Short mmCIF file of the C-alpha atoms (twelve columns), coordinates in Angstrom:
data_MODEL
# 
_entry.id   MODEL 
# 
loop_
_atom_site.group_PDB 
_atom_site.id 
_atom_site.type_symbol 
_atom_site.label_atom_id 
_atom_site.label_alt_id 
_atom_site.label_comp_id 
_atom_site.label_asym_id 
_atom_site.label_seq_id 
_atom_site.Cartn_x 
_atom_site.Cartn_y 
_atom_site.Cartn_z 
_atom_site.pdbx_PDB_model_num 
ATOM 1  C CA . MET A 1  -3.007  -0.709 -10.331 1 
ATOM 2  C CA . SER A 2  -0.002  -0.171 -12.535 1 
ATOM 3  C CA . ASN A 3  3.160   -2.252 -12.430 1 
ATOM 4  C CA . THR A 4  5.019   0.611  -10.772 1 
ATOM 5  C CA . GLU A 5  2.459   0.852  -7.962  1 
ATOM 6  C CA . GLY A 6  2.530   -2.901 -7.440  1 
ATOM 7  C CA . LEU A 7  6.305   -2.883 -7.248  1 
ATOM 8  C CA . ALA A 8  6.215   -0.039 -4.722  1 
ATOM 9  C CA . TYR A 9  3.728   -1.913 -2.519  1 
ATOM 10 C CA . VAL A 10 5.832   -5.071 -2.619  1 
ATOM 11 C CA . ALA A 11 8.951   -3.067 -1.751  1 
ATOM 12 C CA . LEU A 12 7.199   -1.394 1.213   1 
ATOM 13 C CA . PHE A 13 5.957   -4.758 2.453   1 
ATOM 14 C CA . ILE A 14 9.413   -6.354 2.233   1 
ATOM 15 C CA . LEU A 15 10.972  -3.327 3.931   1 
ATOM 16 C CA . ALA A 16 8.448   -3.465 6.778   1 
ATOM 17 C CA . ILE A 17 9.030   -7.201 7.335   1 
ATOM 18 C CA . ALA A 18 12.811  -6.768 7.248   1 
ATOM 19 C CA . LEU A 19 12.640  -3.939 9.780   1 
ATOM 20 C CA . LEU A 20 10.368  -5.970 12.068  1 
ATOM 21 C CA . LEU A 21 12.764  -8.919 11.944  1 
ATOM 22 C CA . THR A 22 15.673  -6.668 12.929  1 
ATOM 23 C CA . ASN A 23 13.736  -5.119 15.842  1 
ATOM 24 C CA . HIS A 24 13.460  -1.642 14.316  1 
ATOM 25 C CA . LEU A 25 9.843   -1.201 15.342  1 
ATOM 26 C CA . ILE A 26 9.587   2.562  14.833  1 
ATOM 27 C CA . LEU A 27 11.031  2.380  11.320  1 
ATOM 28 C CA . ALA A 28 8.806   -0.608 10.535  1 
ATOM 29 C CA . THR A 29 5.778   1.437  11.584  1 
ATOM 30 C CA . VAL A 30 6.870   4.235  9.265   1 
ATOM 31 C CA . ALA A 31 7.103   1.709  6.414   1 
ATOM 32 C CA . ILE A 32 3.749   0.064  7.218   1 
ATOM 33 C CA . VAL A 33 1.684   3.280  7.369   1 
ATOM 34 C CA . PRO A 34 1.922   4.159  3.644   1 
ATOM 35 C CA . TYR A 35 1.332   0.506  2.757   1 
ATOM 36 C CA . VAL A 36 -1.908  0.459  4.763   1 
ATOM 37 C CA . LEU A 37 -3.044  3.840  3.438   1 
ATOM 38 C CA . ALA A 38 -2.421  2.689  -0.124  1 
ATOM 39 C CA . SER A 39 -4.471  -0.454 0.462   1 
ATOM 40 C CA . PHE A 40 -7.494  1.730  1.285   1 
ATOM 41 C CA . LYS A 41 -7.226  3.269  -2.175  1 
ATOM 42 C CA . TYR A 42 -8.245  -0.063 -3.736  1 
ATOM 43 C CA . SER A 43 -10.543 -1.271 -0.952  1 
ATOM 44 C CA . PHE A 44 -13.620 0.674  -1.912  1 
ATOM 45 C CA . PRO A 45 -15.267 0.500  -5.318  1 
ATOM 46 C CA . THR A 46 -15.670 3.709  -7.230  1 
ATOM 47 C CA . LYS A 47 -18.731 4.501  -9.257  1 
ATOM 48 C CA . LYS A 48 -18.123 5.472  -12.822 1 
ATOM 49 C CA . ALA A 49 -20.301 8.156  -14.326 1 
ATOM 50 C CA . GLN A 50 -22.794 6.680  -16.750 1 
ATOM 51 C CA . ARG A 51 -24.420 8.631  -19.522 1 
ATOM 52 C CA . ASN A 52 -28.125 8.244  -20.109 1 
ATOM 53 C CA . ARG A 53 -28.961 7.777  -23.737 1 
# 
């Protein structure tokens, strides 16, 4: 994960919490969905192609 991606995830998380605290549930849901989808990107390990020598 690059620094830019990390910053974006932190910003989405803070935005979602702020919207939940101000009772904007629909907007908070819109902010949470990309955060959750992005977390799946790093949840599963990827296999790297190995060359047989």
